VOVOKOL-897149 format. One record per residue: residue number from 0; residue in three letters; chain; z, x, y of N, C-alpha, C in turn. Coordinates in steps of 0.001 Angstrom, whole numbers, plus 500000, padded with zeros to 6 digits. Example, Ala and Ser with C-alpha at 12.3 -4.5 7.8 and 13.67 -1.06 7.14 Angstrom:
<atoms>
{0 ALA A {507800 513190 494310} {507800 512300 495500} {507800 513200 496700}}
{1 SER A {507080 512850 497750} {507140 513670 498940} {507870 512900 500030}}
</atoms>
This chain:
<atoms>
{0 UNK A {242716 347771 869454} {241937 346572 869766} {241594 345831 868474}}
{1 UNK A {241664 344533 868529} {241260 343690 867412} {239808 343266 867614}}
{2 UNK A {239092 343097 866502} {237705 342642 866560} {237541 341463 865611}}
{3 UNK A {236763 340475 866052} {236607 339245 865283} {235133 338863 865230}}
{4 UNK A {234741 338129 864183} {233343 337682 864100} {233017 336707 865230}}
{5 UNK A {231838 336849 865801} {231370 335907 866812} {230670 334770 866072}}
{6 UNK A {231412 333691 865836} {230864 332563 865107} {230332 332972 863755}}
{7 UNK A {229138 332496 863426} {228510 332829 862144} {227573 334032 862261}}
{8 UNK A {227599 334702 863410} {226734 335860 863596} {227331 337087 862899}}
{9 UNK A {226579 338164 862908} {227060 339418 862329} {227810 340260 863351}}
{10 UNK A {227899 339785 864599} {228526 340566 865653} {230044 340502 865554}}
{11 UNK A {230686 341625 865818} {232144 341714 865885} {232519 341985 867340}}
{12 UNK A {233238 341049 867947} {233589 341185 869354} {235082 341459 869504}}
{13 UNK A {235426 342171 870553} {236829 342477 870816} {237583 341206 871177}}
{14 UNK A {238871 341186 870825} {239707 340008 871073} {239917 339756 872551}}
{15 UNK A {239680 340764 873365} {239644 340613 874816} {238233 340923 875283}}
{16 UNK A {237704 340066 876144} {236398 340303 876746} {236586 340622 878219}}
{17 UNK A {235693 341426 878756} {235779 341797 880165} {235008 340790 881009}}
{18 UNK A {235739 340021 881809} {235107 339097 882739} {234640 339823 883981}}
{19 UNK A {233547 339343 884575} {232908 340099 885659} {232642 339277 886915}}
{20 UNK A {233147 338064 886999} {232682 337171 888059} {233162 337552 889459}}
{21 UNK A {234041 338537 889573} {234453 338997 890910} {233553 340114 891447}}
{22 UNK A {232726 340698 890586} {231920 341846 890991} {230773 341392 891890}}
{23 UNK A {230757 341933 893082} {229757 341539 894055} {230330 340640 895135}}
{24 UNK A {231598 340251 894982} {232283 339445 895987} {233639 340073 896281}}
{25 UNK A {234595 339916 895364} {235912 340529 895563} {235946 341987 895143}}
{26 UNK A {235006 342395 894315} {234928 343785 893871} {233568 344374 894198}}
{27 UNK A {233575 345642 894563} {232333 346366 894840} {231696 346838 893537}}
{28 UNK A {230486 347363 893644} {229826 347921 892467} {230637 349077 891888}}
{29 UNK A {231149 349932 892742} {231959 351063 892261} {233173 350577 891489}}
{30 UNK A {233830 349554 891987} {235003 349012 891287} {234600 348355 889972}}
{31 UNK A {233437 347715 889953} {232942 347146 888706} {232708 348235 887672}}
{32 UNK A {232109 349331 888092} {231891 350466 887186} {233222 350962 886621}}
{33 UNK A {234223 351091 887492} {235532 351573 887043} {236145 350639 886009}}
{34 UNK A {235988 349340 886221} {236537 348382 885260} {235825 348477 883911}}
{35 UNK A {234519 348668 883944} {233771 348803 882685} {234273 350013 881906}}
{36 UNK A {234437 351142 882600} {234908 352362 881924} {236317 352176 881368}}
{37 UNK A {237203 351545 882156} {238585 351348 881709} {238640 350409 880500}}
{38 UNK A {237849 349353 880534} {237827 348415 879418} {237290 349082 878153}}
{39 UNK A {236242 349866 878295} {235680 350535 877133} {236672 351522 876528}}
{40 UNK A {237427 352198 877377} {238433 353138 876881} {239504 352426 876073}}
{41 UNK A {239736 351154 876370} {240746 350369 875642} {240178 349727 874382}}
{42 UNK A {238885 349899 874139} {238270 349355 872935} {237524 348052 873129}}
{43 UNK A {237441 347562 874357} {236706 346326 874622} {235204 346611 874513}}
{44 UNK A {234506 345761 873758} {233058 345943 873580} {232251 344727 874025}}
{45 UNK A {232913 343781 874685} {232333 342482 874995} {232458 342238 876493}}
{46 UNK A {231341 341978 877164} {231355 341761 878604} {230632 340452 878905}}
{47 UNK A {231235 339632 879739} {230687 338313 880036} {230252 338227 881492}}
{48 UNK A {229055 337680 881702} {228536 337494 883055} {227742 336204 883105}}
{49 UNK A {227022 335982 884188} {226208 334780 884356} {225247 335001 885506}}
{50 UNK A {224123 334296 885483} {223157 334474 886563} {223723 334040 887912}}
{51 UNK A {224639 333062 887945} {225159 332554 889217} {226294 333398 889792}}
{52 UNK A {226781 334396 889019} {227893 335214 889499} {227436 336164 890601}}
{53 UNK A {228342 336542 891525} {229788 336334 891520} {230194 334924 891959}}
{54 UNK A {231483 334662 891751} {232101 333393 892125} {233059 333642 893274}}
{55 UNK A {233046 332779 894313} {232260 331556 894423} {230777 331850 894623}}
{56 UNK A {229923 330993 894038} {228490 331256 894111} {227934 331025 895509}}
{57 UNK A {227070 331941 895941} {226388 331832 897227} {224970 332361 897056}}
{58 UNK A {224058 331828 897840} {222680 332291 897759} {222582 333785 898048}}
{59 UNK A {223426 334257 898960} {223367 335667 899377} {223789 336630 898276}}
{60 UNK A {224616 336159 897340} {225121 337052 896296} {224602 336691 894906}}
{61 UNK A {223733 335708 894811} {223209 335255 893525} {222633 336429 892720}}
{62 UNK A {223111 336559 891482} {222612 337606 890598} {223242 338964 890796}}
{63 UNK A {224155 339111 891764} {224705 340434 892079} {225496 341016 890916}}
{64 UNK A {226220 340179 890185} {227040 340700 889090} {226176 341264 887979}}
{65 UNK A {225132 340542 887613} {224217 341068 886593} {223584 342382 887068}}
{66 UNK A {223259 342463 888341} {222664 343708 888855} {223641 344872 888762}}
{67 UNK A {224908 344622 889013} {225911 345687 888904} {225985 346192 887468}}
{68 UNK A {225988 345272 886515} {226024 345673 885100} {224756 346443 884749}}
{69 UNK A {223614 345959 885219} {222361 346659 884955} {222334 348050 885557}}
{70 UNK A {222867 348185 886757} {222911 349505 887394} {223816 350455 886614}}
{71 UNK A {224913 349915 886081} {225804 350753 885264} {225057 351257 884018}}
{72 UNK A {224377 350363 883340} {223666 350747 882117} {222552 351738 882416}}
{73 UNK A {221869 351548 883539} {220786 352453 883899} {221307 353843 884237}}
{74 UNK A {222472 353884 884881} {223016 355162 885335} {223747 355909 884221}}
{75 UNK A {224510 355143 883405} {225373 355800 882426} {224949 355576 880979}}
{76 UNK A {223995 354686 880731} {223549 354442 879363} {224584 353665 878564}}
{77 UNK A {224459 353758 877240} {225445 353128 876367} {225208 351646 876124}}
{78 UNK A {223953 351194 876268} {223691 349766 876057} {224148 349316 874670}}
{79 UNK A {223965 350135 873674} {224328 349774 872310} {225811 349649 872072}}
{80 UNK A {226618 350130 873015} {228072 350041 872867} {228613 348675 873284}}
{81 UNK A {227776 347861 873905} {228253 346614 874497} {227575 345391 873895}}
{82 UNK A {228355 344356 873699} {227844 343018 873427} {227871 342291 874764}}
{83 UNK A {226705 341988 875290} {226591 341401 876627} {226280 339914 876505}}
{84 UNK A {227090 339120 877188} {226889 337671 877227} {226542 337270 878658}}
{85 UNK A {225535 336428 878801} {225222 335871 880114} {224985 334376 879964}}
{86 UNK A {224703 333709 881089} {224605 332251 881076} {223504 331782 882021}}
{87 UNK A {222897 330671 881641} {221915 329997 882482} {222595 328859 883222}}
{88 UNK A {222344 328759 884515} {222907 327681 885322} {222080 326414 885154}}
{89 UNK A {222782 325277 885206} {222123 323974 885224} {222119 323459 886662}}
{90 UNK A {221454 322346 886934} {221443 321817 888300} {222835 321394 888759}}
{91 UNK A {222991 321265 890060} {224246 320763 890620} {225087 321847 891221}}
{92 UNK A {226298 321447 891627} {227275 322365 892198} {226761 323059 893465}}
{93 UNK A {225843 322392 894178} {225386 322894 895462} {224527 324135 895410}}
{94 UNK A {223901 324418 894255} {223129 325655 894121} {221632 325363 894115}}
{95 UNK A {221159 324837 895225} {219741 324516 895356} {218867 325758 895353}}
{96 UNK A {219475 326934 895562} {218718 328173 895605} {218352 328690 894220}}
{97 UNK A {218913 328098 893165} {218556 328515 891808} {217415 327632 891317}}
{98 UNK A {216226 328202 891206} {215023 327499 890765} {214846 326165 891487}}
{99 UNK A {215004 326250 892808} {214784 325106 893703} {215683 323915 893379}}
{100 UNK A {216848 324195 892827} {217791 323130 892530} {217398 322274 891343}}
{101 UNK A {216416 322730 890581} {215944 321958 889423} {216032 322807 888150}}
{102 UNK A {217156 323494 888020} {217326 324452 886922} {217724 323745 885633}}
{103 UNK A {216883 322847 885172} {217182 322124 883938} {216974 323023 882721}}
{104 UNK A {217537 322608 881608} {217440 323410 880387} {216183 323046 879597}}
{105 UNK A {215033 323112 880277} {213755 322944 879609} {213140 324327 879392}}
{106 UNK A {212013 324361 878723} {211428 325643 878347} {211105 326513 879552}}
{107 UNK A {210445 325948 880562} {210017 326745 881712} {211206 327363 882425}}
{108 UNK A {212262 326577 882626} {213429 327085 883343} {214200 328109 882529}}
{109 UNK A {214338 327876 881231} {215094 328826 880412} {214363 330154 880279}}
{110 UNK A {213054 330114 880127} {212286 331362 880061} {212415 332124 881380}}
{111 UNK A {212313 331404 882490} {212438 332055 883800} {213827 332641 883984}}
{112 UNK A {214853 331910 883559} {216228 332386 883714} {216482 333629 882875}}
{113 UNK A {216034 333611 881632} {216243 334762 880750} {215500 335983 881277}}
{114 UNK A {214245 335808 881658} {213460 336939 882162} {214103 337563 883397}}
{115 UNK A {214631 336722 884293} {215263 337244 885505} {216557 337974 885172}}
{116 UNK A {217334 337429 884231} {218581 338095 883845} {218296 339434 883173}}
{117 UNK A {217289 339481 882318} {216932 340739 881667} {216548 341799 882704}}
{118 UNK A {215829 341379 883721} {215424 342323 884768} {216642 342841 885522}}
{119 UNK A {217559 341934 885890} {218752 342370 886630} {219654 343238 885764}}
{120 UNK A {219774 342893 884482} {220641 343648 883573} {219995 344949 883104}}
{121 UNK A {218701 345107 883349} {217949 346303 882959} {218097 346575 881460}}
{122 UNK A {217858 345512 880693} {217947 345614 879244} {216824 344798 878630}}
{123 UNK A {216553 345028 877355} {215481 344314 876656} {215970 343051 875965}}
{124 UNK A {217287 342904 875837} {217819 341750 875102} {219216 341411 875602}}
{125 UNK A {219583 340159 875446} {220936 339675 875739} {221553 339238 874410}}
{126 UNK A {222722 339752 874111} {223336 339478 872804} {223728 338015 872637}}
{127 UNK A {224304 337438 873682} {224753 336044 873625} {224301 335349 874900}}
{128 UNK A {223450 334339 874751} {222961 333606 875913} {223541 332194 875874}}
{129 UNK A {224258 331840 876954} {225010 330594 876979} {224470 329623 878029}}
{130 UNK A {224613 328344 877748} {224286 327299 878716} {225551 327042 879514}}
{131 UNK A {225518 327343 880819} {226746 327444 881613} {227509 326126 881719}}
{132 UNK A {226810 325017 881819} {227432 323697 881760} {226354 322716 881325}}
{133 UNK A {226730 321547 880829} {225730 320620 880277} {224716 320152 881311}}
{134 UNK A {223495 320013 880847} {222411 319468 881682} {222336 317959 881449}}
{135 UNK A {223461 317306 881706} {223548 315855 881561} {224790 315385 882301}}
{136 UNK A {224918 314117 882513} {226081 313545 883193} {227219 313417 882194}}
{137 UNK A {228237 314271 882337} {229405 314208 881455} {230573 314883 882168}}
{138 UNK A {231667 315084 881453} {232867 315644 882074} {232939 317155 881871}}
{139 UNK A {233049 317885 882974} {233289 319328 882934} {233797 319751 884298}}
{140 UNK A {234311 320979 884389} {234885 321501 885634} {235974 320570 886179}}
{141 UNK A {236823 320053 885275} {237977 319273 885700} {237734 317794 885910}}
{142 UNK A {236513 317326 885672} {236252 315896 885836} {236931 315101 884729}}
{143 UNK A {237552 313983 885105} {238193 313103 884148} {237594 311701 884278}}
{144 UNK A {237899 310856 883300} {237444 309477 883361} {235947 309358 883189}}
{145 UNK A {235454 309612 881989} {234009 309590 881726} {233387 308254 882110}}
{146 UNK A {232354 308333 882930} {231594 307157 883340} {230144 307352 882892}}
{147 UNK A {229719 306523 881969} {228371 306689 881429} {227334 306168 882409}}
{148 UNK A {226308 306963 882639} {225211 306582 883527} {223912 306702 882737}}
{149 UNK A {223404 305591 882216} {222188 305657 881382} {220955 306109 882146}}
{150 UNK A {220995 306067 883475} {219830 306448 884271} {219889 307896 884754}}
{151 UNK A {221000 308581 884488} {221126 309973 884940} {220171 310870 884164}}
{152 UNK A {219705 311932 884820} {218789 312857 884154} {219476 313528 882969}}
{153 UNK A {218751 313640 881881} {219247 314338 880707} {218086 315075 880065}}
{154 UNK A {218170 316402 880049} {217180 317160 879307} {217507 317016 877829}}
{155 UNK A {216614 316513 877018} {216926 316338 875595} {217384 317655 874973}}
{156 UNK A {218467 317590 874225} {218970 318807 873583} {217927 319366 872630}}
{157 UNK A {217096 318505 872042} {216014 318982 871190} {215092 319932 871964}}
{158 UNK A {214753 319567 873181} {213884 320404 874002} {214552 321734 874332}}
{159 UNK A {215843 321680 874638} {216588 322895 874960} {216661 323834 873764}}
{160 UNK A {217002 323298 872613} {217146 324143 871423} {215814 324732 870978}}
{161 UNK A {214759 323968 871111} {213449 324498 870734} {213065 325677 871632}}
{162 UNK A {213369 325560 872931} {213086 326660 873854} {213942 327874 873528}}
{163 UNK A {215211 327649 873227} {216089 328768 872870} {215637 329423 871562}}
{164 UNK A {215134 328613 870633} {214623 329172 869375} {213467 330125 869640}}
{165 UNK A {212581 329766 870580} {211471 330649 870935} {211977 331953 871549}}
{166 UNK A {213019 331855 872366} {213570 333049 873006} {214251 333963 871990}}
{167 UNK A {214889 333357 870986} {215486 334162 869917} {214379 334842 869110}}
{168 UNK A {213342 334086 868767} {212226 334656 867990} {211533 335797 868735}}
{169 UNK A {211501 335686 870052} {210853 336728 870857} {211690 337995 870945}}
{170 UNK A {212971 337905 870590} {213861 339056 870678} {214548 339217 872012}}
{171 UNK A {214282 338303 872955} {214909 338421 874277} {216390 338086 874235}}
{172 UNK A {216766 337157 873374} {218189 336856 873153} {218450 336902 871657}}
{173 UNK A {219698 337237 871303} {220029 337368 869885} {220741 336130 869347}}
{174 UNK A {221656 335586 870139} {222421 334416 869707} {222617 333491 870897}}
{175 UNK A {222953 332236 870610} {223135 331257 871684} {224542 330675 871643}}
{176 UNK A {225012 330278 872833} {226335 329682 872945} {226346 328592 873999}}
{177 UNK A {227434 327846 874045} {227625 326769 875001} {228777 327117 875923}}
{178 UNK A {228906 326374 877006} {230017 326584 877932} {230312 325265 878638}}
{179 UNK A {231594 325018 878877} {232040 323786 879531} {231477 322554 878807}}
{180 UNK A {231446 322633 877493} {230830 321598 876683} {231876 320654 876086}}
{181 UNK A {231430 319503 875653} {232280 318465 875074} {232142 318464 873550}}
{182 UNK A {233070 317785 872840} {232916 317691 871383} {231577 317070 870973}}
{183 UNK A {231151 316001 871671} {229864 315394 871322} {228742 316405 871475}}
{184 UNK A {228754 317150 872567} {227692 318109 872804} {227632 319181 871731}}
{185 UNK A {228783 319736 871363} {228802 320784 870341} {228256 320250 869023}}
{186 UNK A {228721 319082 868623} {228279 318526 867345} {226794 318198 867366}}
{187 UNK A {226277 317759 868516} {224851 317471 868610} {224025 318736 868447}}
{188 UNK A {224443 319814 869092} {223743 321091 868943} {223788 321560 867492}}
{189 UNK A {224936 321424 866849} {225064 321864 865465} {224188 321030 864530}}
{190 UNK A {224178 319726 864755} {223381 318843 863901} {221895 319177 864011}}
{191 UNK A {221416 319343 865221} {219997 319638 865407} {219622 320996 864833}}
{192 UNK A {220509 321954 864966} {220230 323276 864402} {220091 323180 862881}}
{193 UNK A {220962 322395 862262} {220951 322270 860807} {219733 321506 860303}}
{194 UNK A {219315 320484 861040} {218232 319629 860569} {216848 320111 860991}}
{195 UNK A {216765 320911 862040} {215463 321384 862539} {215238 322879 862294}}
{196 UNK A {216203 323528 861676} {216102 324971 861430} {215964 325756 862723}}
{197 UNK A {216746 325358 863725} {216808 326052 864998} {218074 326902 865048}}
{198 UNK A {218201 327826 865998} {219391 328689 866059} {220674 327871 866198}}
{199 UNK A {221701 328331 865531} {222995 327670 865543} {223864 328260 866652}}
{200 UNK A {224518 327419 867427} {225414 327967 868447} {226554 328702 867759}}
{201 UNK A {226897 329874 868295} {227952 330685 867683} {229240 330650 868501}}
{202 UNK A {229176 330080 869734} {230367 330151 870575} {230380 329018 871586}}
{203 UNK A {231569 328785 872125} {231753 327863 873238} {232726 328514 874213}}
{204 UNK A {232317 328632 875455} {233163 329239 876491} {233707 328113 877370}}
{205 UNK A {234967 327770 877140} {235627 326707 877876} {236942 327217 878445}}
{206 UNK A {237495 326522 879447} {238797 326956 879969} {239896 326728 878948}}
{207 UNK A {240828 327660 878888} {242011 327473 878047} {243136 328323 878605}}
{208 UNK A {244229 327666 878983} {245398 328360 879515} {246592 327421 879424}}
{209 UNK A {247755 327881 879849} {248974 327073 879742} {248919 325806 880572}}
{210 UNK A {248073 325768 881587} {247954 324579 882432} {246800 323682 882006}}
{211 UNK A {245981 324158 881098} {244815 323389 880652} {244563 323677 879180}}
{212 UNK A {245173 322846 878337} {245014 322994 876894} {244166 321855 876325}}
{213 UNK A {243297 321305 877156} {242471 320184 876717} {241541 320566 875574}}
{214 UNK A {241252 321850 875407} {240409 322305 874294} {241010 321915 872952}}
{215 UNK A {242327 321790 872904} {242995 321476 871643} {242650 320082 871127}}
{216 UNK A {242184 319210 872011} {241870 317832 871620} {240394 317750 871242}}
{217 UNK A {240095 317792 869970} {238717 317679 869502} {238027 319007 869283}}
{218 UNK A {237994 319846 870298} {237198 321068 870203} {237833 322145 869334}}
{219 UNK A {239159 322218 869306} {239803 323265 868501} {239459 323091 867023}}
{220 UNK A {239481 321874 866538} {239131 321631 865139} {237683 321995 864860}}
{221 UNK A {236795 321639 865785} {235391 322018 865627} {235250 323534 865589}}
{222 UNK A {235956 324227 866483} {235860 325685 866541} {236202 326322 865203}}
{223 UNK A {237267 325816 864572} {237701 326398 863298} {236800 325967 862149}}
{224 UNK A {236601 324665 862007} {235856 324161 860849} {234382 324524 860883}}
{225 UNK A {233801 324593 862085} {232371 324867 862204} {232069 326307 862574}}
{226 UNK A {233097 327139 862713} {232928 328554 863063} {232142 328716 864370}}
{227 UNK A {232612 327982 865382} {232068 328114 866736} {233159 328771 867576}}
{228 UNK A {232961 330010 867915} {234014 330826 868522} {234383 330347 869924}}
{229 UNK A {235682 330180 870161} {236143 329920 871525} {236227 331231 872281}}
{230 UNK A {235535 331281 873414} {235671 332362 874383} {236407 331736 875557}}
{231 UNK A {237693 332008 875661} {238542 331317 876636} {238374 331917 878020}}
{232 UNK A {238047 331061 878999} {237986 331557 880371} {239121 330979 881193}}
{233 UNK A {239402 331612 882330} {240530 331274 883214} {241864 331249 882463}}
{234 UNK A {242157 332262 881648} {243421 332245 880895} {244653 332343 881781}}
{235 UNK A {244484 332776 883036} {245611 332830 883978} {245503 331750 885055}}
{236 UNK A {244622 330774 884834} {244483 329671 885784} {244271 330190 887213}}
{237 UNK A {243262 331050 887346} {242929 331644 888641} {244111 332402 889249}}
{238 UNK A {244930 332996 888390} {246048 333818 888846} {247328 333062 889087}}
{239 UNK A {247292 331727 889002} {248498 330940 889270} {249610 331269 888286}}
{240 UNK A {249255 331571 887035} {250260 331849 886006} {250808 333269 886085}}
{241 UNK A {250266 334083 886988} {250799 335438 887153} {252079 335450 887971}}
{242 UNK A {252321 334364 888722} {253500 334295 889587} {253266 334787 890988}}
{243 UNK A {252049 335256 891287} {251835 335856 892608} {251756 334825 893728}}
{244 UNK A {251650 333542 893362} {251612 332494 894390} {252941 331746 894500}}
{245 UNK A {253978 332266 893847} {255276 331592 893852} {255892 331549 895255}}
{246 UNK A {256657 330480 895490} {257399 330298 896748} {256473 330295 897966}}
{247 UNK A {255272 329738 897755} {254341 329616 898863} {253607 330884 899240}}
{248 UNK A {253739 331931 898434} {253068 333198 898752} {251556 333021 898754}}
{249 UNK A {250904 333713 899666} {249454 333703 899775} {248956 335151 899811}}
{250 UNK A {248919 335810 898658} {248462 337205 898652} {247070 337310 899251}}
{251 UNK A {246855 338259 900143} {245603 338314 900907} {244350 338449 900054}}
{252 UNK A {244464 339048 898870} {243291 339226 898026} {243217 338204 896901}}
{253 UNK A {244145 337244 896888} {244156 336235 895840} {243018 335246 895990}}
{254 UNK A {242455 334818 894875} {241308 333921 894920} {241661 332579 895541}}
{255 UNK A {242861 332071 895232} {243258 330790 895796} {243550 330902 897294}}
{256 UNK A {243824 332113 897755} {244011 332349 899186} {242666 332433 899906}}
{257 UNK A {241731 333131 899286} {240462 333418 899940} {239491 332248 899946}}
{258 UNK A {239527 331445 898886} {238466 330455 898712} {239051 329054 898523}}
{259 UNK A {238823 328213 899498} {239374 326862 899469} {238757 325987 898383}}
{260 UNK A {237587 326342 897906} {236899 325491 896930} {237624 325428 895585}}
{261 UNK A {238496 326383 895313} {239139 326429 894005} {240402 325577 893985}}
{262 UNK A {240243 324286 893828} {241373 323365 893842} {241766 322889 892441}}
{263 UNK A {241013 323303 891438} {241299 322847 890074} {242719 323187 889652}}
{264 UNK A {243165 324376 890016} {244514 324810 889647} {245473 324803 890834}}
{265 UNK A {244994 324308 891966} {245804 324380 893172} {246244 322984 893607}}
{266 UNK A {246938 322282 892704} {247458 320957 892999} {248965 320962 892747}}
{267 UNK A {249701 320006 893271} {251174 320032 893160} {251690 320095 891730}}
{268 UNK A {251099 319303 890826} {251601 319303 889454} {251313 320627 888745}}
{269 UNK A {250170 321237 889068} {249861 322537 888469} {250814 323610 888988}}
{270 UNK A {251095 323571 890268} {252016 324568 890844} {253419 324410 890266}}
{271 UNK A {253884 323162 890089} {255217 322955 889501} {255258 323472 888075}}
{272 UNK A {254237 323157 887300} {254207 323610 885915} {254114 325132 885836}}
{273 UNK A {253284 325729 886684} {253159 327187 886690} {254494 327841 887010}}
{274 UNK A {255237 327272 887951} {256545 327831 888305} {257489 327803 887123}}
{275 UNK A {257414 326748 886323} {258281 326658 885148} {257933 327739 884127}}
{276 UNK A {256643 327989 883936} {256240 329046 882993} {256622 330427 883531}}
{277 UNK A {256443 330638 884818} {256820 331921 885414} {258322 332146 885260}}
{278 UNK A {259115 331116 885511} {260563 331240 885363} {260941 331551 883915}}
{279 UNK A {260255 330900 882968} {260512 331172 881553} {260262 332640 881229}}
{280 UNK A {259170 333176 881729} {258869 334591 881481} {259962 335485 882037}}
{281 UNK A {260398 335218 883258} {261441 336042 883864} {262751 335948 883086}}
{282 UNK A {263061 334779 882586} {264305 334598 881827} {264333 335468 880575}}
{283 UNK A {263158 335775 880047} {263081 336575 878822} {262588 337997 879092}}
{284 UNK A {262596 338392 880358} {262209 339753 880706} {260750 340060 880472}}
{285 UNK A {259906 339036 880573} {258475 339214 880336} {257700 339147 881642}}
{286 UNK A {256592 339841 881675} {255672 339698 882792} {254982 338340 882644}}
{287 UNK A {254999 337482 883682} {254426 336141 883539} {252964 336138 883109}}
{288 UNK A {252163 337030 883683} {250745 337071 883326} {250567 337473 881868}}
{289 UNK A {251325 338463 881431} {251204 338894 880044} {251672 337813 879085}}
{290 UNK A {252712 337070 879445} {253169 335970 878590} {252080 334916 878460}}
{291 UNK A {251465 334549 879588} {250412 333536 879560} {249220 333994 878730}}
{292 UNK A {248827 335250 878886} {247705 335783 878115} {248056 335899 876636}}
{293 UNK A {249272 336330 876344} {249695 336487 874948} {249665 335155 874215}}
{294 UNK A {250019 334084 874926} {249962 332768 874287} {248525 332426 873904}}
{295 UNK A {247594 332638 874823} {246185 332379 874532} {245713 333271 873385}}
{296 UNK A {246081 334542 873437} {245664 335486 872400} {246099 335049 871007}}
{297 UNK A {247213 334342 870924} {247805 334001 869627} {247225 332748 868997}}
{298 UNK A {246371 332026 869687} {245876 330754 869157} {244892 330986 868016}}
{299 UNK A {245025 330251 866914} {244172 330483 865733} {242713 330126 865943}}
{300 UNK A {242411 329321 866962} {241023 328920 867212} {240350 329812 868252}}
{301 UNK A {241045 330847 868723} {240475 331755 869717} {239751 332912 869036}}
{302 UNK A {238600 333276 869581} {237924 334500 869155} {238112 335601 870185}}
{303 UNK A {237856 335291 871465} {238004 336318 872500} {238508 335685 873784}}
{304 UNK A {239422 336376 874429} {240060 335926 875665} {239422 336700 876812}}
{305 UNK A {238783 335988 877742} {238048 336651 878821} {239002 336958 879968}}
{306 UNK A {239300 338231 880132} {240217 338658 881183} {239426 339210 882361}}
{307 UNK A {239882 338896 883561} {239272 339431 884765} {240341 340059 885635}}
{308 UNK A {239936 340892 886549} {240893 341568 887424} {240168 342033 888673}}
{309 UNK A {240925 342197 889737} {240353 342770 890956} {240845 344200 891180}}
{310 UNK A {241732 344678 890319} {242208 346059 890416} {242396 346617 889013}}
{311 UNK A {242380 347924 888905} {242586 348562 887610} {243998 348317 887101}}
{312 UNK A {244959 348209 888018} {246341 347929 887603} {246432 346567 886926}}
{313 UNK A {245773 345566 887512} {245737 344248 886882} {245049 344307 885533}}
{314 UNK A {243942 345008 885465} {243197 345111 884216} {244040 345756 883126}}
{315 UNK A {244734 346840 883456} {245592 347506 882469} {246677 346563 881961}}
{316 UNK A {247289 345811 882871} {248341 344878 882488} {247791 343781 881585}}
{317 UNK A {246617 343279 881925} {246012 342229 881106} {245664 342737 879713}}
{318 UNK A {245150 343953 879645} {244811 344529 878340} {246072 344700 877491}}
{319 UNK A {247169 345074 878122} {248426 345279 877395} {248964 343999 876781}}
{320 UNK A {248503 342840 877233} {248977 341569 876681} {248660 341440 875203}}
{321 UNK A {247651 342168 874742} {247272 342081 873338} {248354 342645 872423}}
{322 UNK A {249206 343501 872976} {250287 344099 872182} {251553 343248 872192}}
{323 UNK A {251562 342201 873006} {252774 341386 873153} {252804 340267 872120}}
{324 UNK A {253839 340261 871306} {254094 339174 870365} {255218 338326 870932}}
{325 UNK A {254931 337104 871268} {255933 336262 871911} {257038 335873 870937}}
{326 UNK A {258298 335994 871354} {259403 335546 870510} {259289 334056 870215}}
{327 UNK A {259806 333653 869069} {259705 332258 868651} {260329 331318 869665}}
{328 UNK A {261449 331739 870279} {262111 330857 871243} {261263 330670 872504}}
{329 UNK A {260469 331683 872862} {259592 331556 874015} {258462 330568 873696}}
{330 UNK A {257885 330705 872526} {256815 329782 872124} {257339 328354 872073}}
{331 UNK A {258545 328190 871537} {259141 326853 871456} {259322 326255 872845}}
{332 UNK A {259777 327062 873781} {259981 326567 875137} {258647 326268 875820}}
{333 UNK A {257626 327068 875549} {256298 326782 876084} {255830 325408 875615}}
{334 UNK A {256046 325123 874346} {255626 323820 873826} {256432 322689 874464}}
{335 UNK A {257683 322909 874739} {258497 321891 875404} {257995 321626 876820}}
{336 UNK A {257681 322700 877534} {257162 322545 878889} {255828 321816 878876}}
{337 UNK A {255024 322080 877871} {253729 321402 877761} {253906 319900 877548}}
{338 UNK A {254887 319530 876750} {255158 318114 876526} {255630 317441 877821}}
{339 UNK A {256452 318182 878575} {256992 317618 879818} {255903 317441 880883}}
{340 UNK A {254933 318356 880894} {253835 318276 881869} {252543 318740 881195}}
{341 UNK A {251914 317850 880395} {250717 318268 879675} {249492 318372 880581}}
{342 UNK A {248786 319462 880452} {247499 319653 881121} {247480 319230 882582}}
{343 UNK A {248302 319861 883424} {248301 319487 884841} {247045 319906 885584}}
{344 UNK A {246226 320744 884969} {244981 321193 885632} {243831 321164 884635}}
{345 UNK A {243443 319984 884180} {242401 319900 883133} {241033 320334 883647}}
</atoms>
């Protein structure tokens, strides 16, 4: 296993992180425990969760993933072996059940969110606490065509950072990160941290995969020059890049089969592009999922690739991607395919 610095922090995180958003929906607690043990045996020390998990989010399952992780730690111990990342939800996305639908990134809401996550995780501190998506009107979760709305609610980033600074000082969280953020947002957080002596963001968790390389425009340079670690999520585009949906297949346990809400990667142009990448992998005797993950793993602006699985077999295969070095001709063809169909699922 490779380990890399988490931004400007002293933490060293594994190049693969264990994603957990299926636990409590597609995976049981027992299966979640098995995945934690298997990942740890492979050298993974980084686990990512969120208060709104599992996905798709529902009031009935809210917080279940954090509870599964907390139950594991309570039963088996080993808290010090893990770097645990969680996230605070912002308003929107139909989640009125989270703090009455007013989960803004102000002091009261962030303190309440952190305290609740600590209770579910059964721990005294969270290593990396992330803002799950911006608390303002901007582009994220596949939205294109920015439309400025001067009257839309915006929690001042100054207010958010000051609250996070208090939480860091209290010892409840160690470091802070962003998620689904824009270049403007990252730079604003960095500027305020530098000028107000508030905690500096150490990471950004955004989507990055063969069908969505939008991170490369603006954010990749920031990640490298400002030492803000990319934690890549959806590296397999919700499984589309694994090839399991080829030729109209609808695997019964597949996320795109089970949940109609996931249309970000389920559009005609994304399916055509995914088929081309899957065919490329087969032409070179590669597993399509491992090829897609290996490409993400190889990017110079990546710190950790968040892999998820619904079975131990999938998890083992995903972990093995770290050993795959893509041949130059495969990388060249990937770049050609990207030019032919850039970012079909932004």
